[in-house]
N, C-alpha and C positions, 0 to 999 in steps of 0.2 A: 233760665238769663233773663233777668229786668229789660225791657224796653221802654223803651222814652223818644217822643218825635219836640225833630230839632228847628226850633224859623227861627227867620234871621232877616231883618230890613234893611240894606246896606244900599245907600245912596252911592256908593265907589265904585266902577266893575270891576279894579284889579280886583279891589278889598272883597269885594259879592264872588266873586270865580276861587280866590283863595279860598276862603270857607268854604262854600266850595264842594273844590277839593280835598281838604280836608276831614267834613265828612262823607267822603267816600270811600273815608276808607273805613270808619263803624259801621257807615250804617244806607243804604238806601232811599233816592231819592222818589218821596212820593207829587211831591207840588215839583214849581221854583223855586224855593221856598225855604220845602218844608223837607228833612232829612229823618224816615221810621232808623231809633237806636236802635243794637238789640248790645247790652254791652254793662261791663258789671263794673263792681262799685271804685275801684283802682282805673276800671277805663275813662275811670265819667270821671276822673277826676285829669287823668290823661287830657278828654278831649276839653275839660274848664283849663287848660292852658295854653294848646293848641293851640282854643281858638281864642280867650281870652288876647295871647301877645298879641293877632293878623285886626285886635277892632279898634276901634277910632272913640270918641268918647259922645261920636254920634247918630254910633250903630243900635242896634235893635237887635239881640238877639236873651233866647230862651231855649230852655228845656226841662220836657214834661212828662211826669212817670206816667207814660199809658197801662198800668194793671195795680193792684190791691201787697203788692212782695215789701216788706216791711222796711227792703230799706233800703227808700225812695228819697231823692233826693232833689229839688231841685234849684234850680237858679240862673235867672237876668244879669244878661249888662246893661248897667244903667237904669236901675227899677231894685225898688224894695225883698228883699224876699219871705220868700211867704211859702206856709206847706199848703198842701195840696191836695183836693180833693181827684181821688185815682180820676182818668175818663174812662176806663171804659172794668171792666170788673168782670173775670174769666172764676 
């Protein structure tokens, strides 16, 4: 199953807690604002929708693939999307 890192920078406490609770449904926390997600492509769309509904334009949220599977996608909130190279090769 594809793996991703989700990281966020949200200044509003309630929104930050809501994002953390939402991400806990799909993965485990590895740092205060970073989660390790093991999700398939359909679940990635679910994550995008759920988190996108919680964010404001001042928030920062990134999901980065951490393996070399061909179906990896990266998306960011408030930043131009780009094709990312794998962070970790297995």
